[in-house]
C-alpha positions as CSV (number, residue, x, y, z in Angstrom):
1,M,19.1,2.6,-0.1
2,T,21.6,1.1,-2.7
3,C,19.9,-1.4,-4.8
4,S,21.6,-4.5,-6.1
5,D,18.7,-5.0,-8.6
6,L,15.5,-3.7,-9.9
7,V,12.6,-6.1,-10.6
8,E,10.0,-3.9,-12.1
9,D,10.4,-5.1,-15.6
10,G,7.8,-7.7,-16.8
11,I,5.2,-7.4,-13.8
12,E,1.9,-8.7,-14.9
13,P,-1.1,-6.7,-15.1
14,V,-2.9,-6.6,-11.6
15,S,-5.6,-8.8,-13.0
16,D,-3.1,-11.7,-13.6
17,I,-1.6,-11.9,-10.3
18,D,-1.9,-15.2,-8.8
19,L,-3.5,-14.9,-5.8
20,E,-4.2,-18.8,-5.2
21,D,-0.9,-19.3,-3.6
22,L,0.2,-15.5,-2.0
23,A,2.9,-15.6,0.6
24,I,2.1,-13.1,3.3
25,F,4.5,-10.9,5.7
26,P,2.4,-10.3,8.9
27,L,3.7,-6.9,10.6
28,P,2.0,-5.0,13.5
29,Q,1.3,-1.4,12.0
30,C,2.1,-1.8,8.3
31,V,-0.5,-1.2,5.8
32,L,0.4,-1.3,2.1
33,L,-1.9,0.8,-0.1
34,P,-2.2,0.4,-4.0
35,G,0.3,2.8,-5.6
36,G,2.1,3.3,-2.2
37,L,5.8,2.4,-1.4
38,L,6.8,0.4,1.7
39,P,10.4,0.2,2.7
40,L,11.2,-2.8,4.8
41,H,14.2,-4.0,7.0
42,V,13.9,-8.0,6.9
43,F,15.9,-9.7,9.3
44,E,13.9,-12.8,10.8
45,P,15.2,-16.0,9.1
46,R,11.8,-16.9,7.9
47,Y,11.1,-13.7,6.3
48,R,14.6,-13.8,4.6
49,E,13.1,-17.0,3.3
50,L,10.0,-15.4,2.0
51,T,11.9,-12.5,0.4
52,R,14.3,-15.1,-1.5
53,Y,11.0,-16.9,-2.2
54,C,9.6,-13.9,-4.0
55,L,12.6,-12.6,-5.7
56,D,13.6,-15.9,-7.1
57,G,9.9,-16.2,-8.8
58,N,9.2,-12.4,-9.3
59,R,6.2,-13.2,-7.0
60,P,4.0,-10.9,-5.4
61,M,4.2,-10.3,-1.4
62,G,1.2,-9.8,0.8
63,I,1.4,-7.3,3.7
64,A,-0.7,-8.4,6.6
65,R,-1.3,-6.2,9.6
66,L,-1.7,-8.0,12.7
67,L,-4.7,-7.8,14.9
68,P,-4.0,-5.7,17.9
69,A,-4.6,-8.7,20.2
70,A,-2.4,-10.8,18.1
71,R,0.7,-8.5,18.1
72,H,2.7,-10.5,20.8
73,Q,2.0,-13.8,19.3
74,R,5.0,-15.5,17.3
75,D,3.4,-18.1,15.2
76,H,0.1,-17.9,13.1
77,A,-0.9,-14.6,14.5
78,A,-4.3,-13.3,13.7
79,V,-4.4,-10.8,10.7
80,Y,-6.7,-8.5,9.2
81,Q,-8.5,-10.3,6.5
82,H,-8.1,-7.3,4.1
83,L,-4.3,-6.7,3.1
84,G,-2.3,-4.9,0.5
85,V,-0.2,-7.0,-2.3
86,G,2.9,-5.4,-3.6
87,R,5.9,-6.2,-5.7
88,I,9.6,-5.9,-4.7
89,I,10.9,-3.1,-6.9
90,C,14.2,-2.8,-5.3
91,F,16.4,-4.6,-2.8
92,E,19.8,-5.0,-1.3
93,E,20.9,-8.1,0.2
94,L,23.5,-7.3,3.1
95,E,26.4,-9.5,4.1
96,D,24.8,-11.1,7.0
97,G,21.7,-12.3,5.0
98,R,19.5,-9.4,6.1
99,F,17.5,-7.6,3.2
100,L,16.4,-3.9,2.7
101,L,13.5,-4.0,0.3
102,L,11.0,-1.3,-1.3
103,L,7.8,-2.7,-2.3
104,R,5.2,-1.0,-4.4
105,G,1.7,-1.7,-3.8
106,L,-0.3,-3.3,-6.7
107,T,-3.8,-4.1,-5.3
108,R,-6.0,-4.8,-2.1
109,V,-7.1,-8.4,-1.6
110,V,-9.3,-10.1,1.2
111,I,-8.2,-13.6,2.3
112,E,-10.3,-16.7,1.6
113,R,-8.4,-19.2,3.3
114,E,-5.1,-20.1,4.9
115,L,-3.0,-22.9,3.3
116,P,-1.2,-25.7,4.8
117,Q,2.4,-24.4,5.5
118,T,5.0,-25.8,3.1
119,H,7.7,-23.3,4.1
120,S,8.6,-21.3,7.2
121,F,6.4,-18.6,6.1
122,R,2.6,-18.4,5.6
123,H,0.7,-18.8,2.4
124,V,-3.1,-17.7,1.9
125,T,-5.6,-17.9,-1.0
126,A,-6.7,-14.4,-1.6
127,R,-9.6,-12.7,-3.7
128,R,-8.8,-9.2,-5.2
129,L,-11.2,-6.7,-4.4
130,T,-12.7,-4.6,-7.3
131,D,-14.2,-1.0,-7.0
132,Q,-17.9,-0.4,-6.8
133,Q,-19.7,1.3,-9.4
134,T,-20.5,5.0,-8.2
135,D,-21.2,8.3,-9.8
136,P,-18.7,9.0,-12.6
137,D,-19.3,12.8,-12.7
138,A,-19.0,13.0,-8.7
139,G,-15.6,11.2,-9.2
140,V,-14.4,13.6,-12.0
141,H,-15.4,16.5,-9.7
142,L,-13.6,15.1,-6.4
143,H,-10.5,14.3,-8.4
144,Q,-10.3,17.7,-9.6
145,Q,-10.5,19.0,-6.3
146,L,-8.0,16.6,-5.1
147,M,-5.4,17.7,-7.9
148,A,-6.1,21.2,-7.0
149,L,-5.4,21.1,-3.3
150,C,-2.4,18.6,-3.8
151,D,-1.2,21.6,-6.2
152,R,-1.6,24.0,-3.4
153,L,0.0,21.7,-0.9
154,A,3.1,21.0,-3.2
155,T,3.9,24.8,-3.6
156,L,4.3,24.9,0.3
157,L,6.7,21.9,0.7
158,D,10.3,22.1,0.6
159,K,10.7,18.9,-1.2
160,G,8.3,16.2,-2.7
161,G,5.9,18.5,-4.5
162,R,6.5,17.6,-7.8
163,Q,5.8,14.0,-6.9
164,L,2.8,14.8,-5.0
165,R,1.3,16.3,-8.0
166,D,2.2,13.3,-10.0
167,L,0.5,11.1,-7.7
168,A,-2.7,13.4,-7.7
169,C,-2.5,12.9,-11.8
170,G,-2.8,9.2,-12.1
171,P,-4.6,7.1,-14.5
172,T,-7.9,6.8,-12.4
173,P,-9.5,8.7,-9.8
174,G,-9.5,5.9,-7.0
175,A,-6.0,4.8,-7.9
176,C,-5.2,8.6,-7.5
177,A,-6.7,8.7,-3.9
178,D,-4.7,5.6,-3.1
179,A,-1.5,7.0,-4.2
180,V,-1.8,10.3,-2.4
181,A,-3.1,8.6,0.9
182,A,-0.3,6.2,0.6
183,A,1.9,8.9,0.6
184,L,0.5,11.4,3.4
185,M,-1.6,9.4,5.6
186,M,0.5,8.0,8.7
187,D,-2.1,6.5,11.0
188,A,-2.3,2.6,10.7
189,D,-5.9,2.6,11.5
190,E,-6.7,5.1,9.0
191,R,-4.7,3.3,6.3
192,Q,-6.5,0.1,7.1
193,A,-9.9,1.7,6.5
194,L,-8.9,3.2,3.3
195,L,-7.6,-0.2,2.3
196,E,-11.0,-1.9,3.1
197,Q,-12.8,0.6,1.3
198,T,-14.0,-0.3,-2.3
199,D,-15.9,3.2,-3.0
200,P,-13.4,5.2,-4.9
201,N,-15.7,8.5,-4.4
202,L,-15.3,7.8,-0.7
203,R,-11.5,7.0,-1.3
204,L,-11.2,10.4,-2.9
205,R,-13.1,12.1,0.0
206,T,-10.8,10.4,2.6
207,A,-7.8,11.8,0.6
208,L,-9.3,15.1,0.2
209,S,-9.7,15.4,3.9
210,Q,-6.1,14.4,4.7
211,V,-4.7,16.8,2.2
212,S,-6.8,19.6,3.7
213,R,-5.6,18.6,7.1
214,L,-2.0,19.2,6.0
215,L,-2.7,22.6,4.4
216,C,-4.3,23.6,7.7
217,Q,-1.3,22.5,9.5
218,V,1.1,24.5,7.0
219,V,-1.2,27.6,6.7
220,P,-3.6,28.1,9.7
221,C,-7.3,27.9,8.6
222,D,-10.6,27.5,9.9
223,G,-12.2,24.0,9.2
224,V,-11.7,22.3,5.7
225,V,-9.9,23.8,3.0
226,N,-11.6,23.9,-0.2
């Protein structure tokens, strides 16, 4: 993607993101995890307006996954109440008004209520989900396991190994689990379940399982890799 601008500078801490009036982009099979990257091709007029709205005010964007029964509805289709919130970090506006975007996931939230519609796109009030208090020693151990497995997988990849190692060595164990899963986990249902999980140790176990499964695909093995 050729980017016309980068809007990373000046992003406020996650705790300062305004969730009282959050613009959302409903999509059928997209789940934005914290620390993950999501490329989007925006062509529908109302979501072009949404993109301009977010860019003009350096506002966050909520990526809301449509419920299966609502995927053929055009207006006010039902969405999962848990969604990821991200920031546009890179964009290109095409000559015909379409956008190519790259979002970075910032946090997980739950919708509290939908607001009256004042634009062509939807707005909600949301609440940021915070992680549960868990056994910190177990978290450290799981994080060490995740880093070790990511290091093993990285040595077997043709490209992207260094980036995978970087994701596994992030600031907190729970954030590392999110970032690794965002890069490797493709199934939308699995990503949605991880998005809704506030126990960081369980997220670490999920990420470990994902890396282990991929290792077994690259190097045949029996069961889970330790």
